[in-house]
C-alpha positions as CSV (number, residue, x, y, z in Angstrom):
1,X,38.4,82.0,53.1
2,X,39.4,78.6,51.7
3,X,41.0,78.4,48.2
4,X,42.5,76.0,45.7
5,X,45.4,78.2,44.6
6,X,48.1,75.8,45.9
7,X,46.7,72.9,44.0
8,X,46.2,74.9,40.8
9,X,49.7,76.3,41.0
10,X,51.2,72.9,41.7
11,X,49.4,71.4,38.7
12,X,51.2,73.9,36.5
13,X,54.5,73.4,38.2
14,X,54.8,77.0,39.3
15,X,56.5,78.1,42.4
16,X,55.0,80.8,44.7
17,X,57.5,83.2,43.2
18,X,56.5,82.4,39.7
19,X,52.8,82.9,40.5
20,X,53.6,86.1,42.3
21,X,55.5,87.4,39.2
22,X,52.5,86.6,37.0
23,X,50.2,88.5,39.4
24,X,52.5,91.4,40.1
25,X,52.4,90.7,43.8
26,X,55.0,89.5,46.3
27,X,55.7,85.8,47.1
28,X,54.7,86.6,50.6
29,X,51.3,87.7,49.4
30,X,50.8,84.4,47.5
31,X,51.8,82.5,50.6
32,X,49.4,84.5,52.8
33,X,46.5,83.9,50.3
34,X,47.3,80.1,50.0
35,X,47.4,79.7,53.8
36,X,44.2,81.7,54.4
37,X,45.9,84.5,56.3
38,X,45.0,87.1,53.7
39,X,41.9,87.4,51.5
40,X,42.8,89.0,48.1
41,X,41.1,92.2,46.9
42,X,38.4,91.7,44.3
43,X,40.7,92.8,41.4
44,X,43.4,90.4,42.5
45,X,40.8,87.6,42.9
46,X,39.7,88.3,39.3
47,X,43.3,88.3,38.1
48,X,43.9,84.9,39.8
49,X,40.7,83.5,38.2
50,X,41.8,84.7,34.8
51,X,45.3,83.3,35.1
52,X,44.0,79.8,36.0
53,X,41.0,80.1,33.5
54,X,38.6,79.4,36.3
55,X,35.7,81.3,38.0
56,X,36.3,83.0,41.3
57,X,33.8,80.5,42.8
58,X,35.9,77.6,41.6
59,X,39.0,78.9,43.3
60,X,37.6,80.6,46.5
61,X,35.0,79.4,48.9
62,X,33.8,80.8,52.2
63,X,35.0,79.2,55.4
64,X,32.6,76.4,56.3
65,X,31.3,76.0,52.7
């Protein structure tokens, strides 16, 4: 699954560790999501969307979309 988390995080000047703290996950989890090695659970996807004031569809897209 492709996503725009790295761009959104960068626009706010947050490190992966800062984003992880805000989401109550590890920095490694943020890295894995950003690089597409891990698809977040639905509750985590909603938390990410709320944090960035975006819809899930604006942040995540299926591979090949």
